[in-house]
C-alpha positions as CSV (number, residue, x, y, z in Angstrom):
1,X,48.0,-47.2,-35.6
2,X,47.5,-46.4,-31.9
3,X,51.2,-46.3,-31.3
4,X,51.6,-43.8,-34.2
5,X,48.7,-41.7,-32.9
6,X,50.4,-41.6,-29.4
7,X,53.7,-40.5,-31.0
8,X,51.9,-37.8,-32.9
9,X,50.8,-36.3,-29.6
10,X,54.3,-34.8,-29.3
11,X,53.5,-32.2,-32.0
12,X,50.9,-30.2,-30.0
13,X,53.0,-30.6,-26.9
14,X,56.1,-29.3,-28.6
15,X,54.1,-26.3,-30.0
16,X,52.7,-25.7,-26.5
17,X,56.3,-25.7,-25.1
18,X,57.3,-23.2,-27.8
19,X,54.4,-21.0,-26.8
20,X,55.5,-21.1,-23.2
21,X,59.1,-20.2,-24.2
22,X,57.7,-17.3,-26.2
23,X,56.0,-16.2,-23.0
24,X,59.2,-16.4,-21.0
25,X,61.0,-14.4,-23.7
26,X,58.2,-11.8,-23.6
27,X,58.5,-11.6,-19.8
28,X,62.2,-11.1,-20.1
29,X,61.9,-8.1,-22.4
30,X,59.3,-5.4,-21.9
31,X,56.0,-5.2,-19.9
32,X,54.2,-4.4,-23.2
33,X,55.4,-7.6,-24.9
34,X,54.4,-9.6,-21.8
35,X,50.9,-8.1,-21.7
36,X,50.5,-8.7,-25.4
37,X,51.5,-12.4,-24.9
38,X,49.0,-12.6,-22.1
39,X,46.2,-11.2,-24.3
40,X,47.1,-13.7,-27.0
41,X,46.6,-16.5,-24.5
42,X,43.0,-15.3,-23.9
43,X,42.0,-15.7,-27.6
44,X,39.5,-18.5,-28.3
45,X,42.0,-20.1,-30.7
46,X,44.7,-20.4,-28.0
47,X,42.1,-21.7,-25.5
48,X,41.1,-24.4,-28.1
49,X,44.8,-25.1,-28.7
50,X,45.4,-25.6,-25.0
51,X,42.4,-28.0,-24.8
52,X,43.7,-30.0,-27.8
53,X,47.1,-30.2,-26.1
54,X,45.5,-31.3,-22.9
55,X,43.5,-34.1,-24.6
56,X,46.7,-35.1,-26.5
57,X,48.7,-35.3,-23.4
58,X,46.1,-37.3,-21.5
59,X,45.8,-39.7,-24.4
60,X,49.6,-40.1,-24.4
61,X,49.5,-40.7,-20.6
62,X,46.7,-43.2,-20.9
63,X,48.3,-45.3,-23.7
64,X,51.8,-45.1,-22.0
65,X,50.4,-46.3,-18.7
66,X,48.4,-49.0,-20.6
67,X,51.6,-50.5,-22.1
68,X,53.9,-50.2,-19.0
69,X,52.7,-53.4,-17.2
70,X,53.2,-55.3,-20.4
71,X,56.9,-54.3,-20.8
72,X,57.8,-53.8,-17.1
73,X,57.3,-57.1,-15.4
74,X,58.0,-56.8,-11.7
75,X,58.9,-60.1,-10.0
76,X,58.3,-60.7,-6.3
77,X,59.7,-64.1,-5.4
78,X,58.3,-66.7,-7.8
79,X,55.3,-64.5,-8.8
80,X,54.9,-61.4,-10.9
81,X,53.1,-58.3,-9.6
82,X,49.7,-58.2,-11.3
83,X,49.3,-55.7,-14.2
84,X,46.4,-54.0,-12.4
85,X,48.6,-53.2,-9.4
86,X,51.3,-51.6,-11.6
87,X,48.7,-49.7,-13.6
88,X,46.9,-48.6,-10.4
89,X,50.2,-47.3,-8.9
90,X,50.9,-45.3,-12.0
91,X,47.5,-43.7,-11.9
92,X,47.8,-43.0,-8.2
93,X,51.1,-41.2,-8.6
94,X,49.6,-39.3,-11.6
95,X,46.6,-38.2,-9.5
96,X,48.8,-37.1,-6.6
97,X,51.1,-35.1,-8.9
98,X,48.1,-33.5,-10.6
99,X,46.6,-32.4,-7.3
100,X,50.0,-31.0,-6.2
101,X,50.3,-29.0,-9.5
102,X,46.8,-27.8,-9.2
103,X,47.4,-26.5,-5.6
104,X,50.6,-24.8,-6.8
105,X,48.8,-23.2,-9.7
106,X,46.0,-21.9,-7.5
107,X,48.4,-20.6,-4.9
108,X,50.4,-18.7,-7.6
109,X,47.3,-17.2,-9.3
């Protein structure tokens, strides 16, 4: 059930990508279409949709990272790297990339 729930998170993410593609298409046409797309993004329904998509993507990330050490056994000599180390490395890279994206987003705003 949990696997299927994780796989279902692709639906809001795909819809979010389509929304962004519509934004790029609006940007490529006229300033009026771009401004109308921007206004649509400010609606409470779109904000809720973005929050749902964020939660879905974080759930997907969490469950993916949780399964990675079980399927990716890293061997060093005669021993295997502990699952906690692999999981910690994944979360550390995730945190670093999240901070970098946050900095880029703030710088571009």
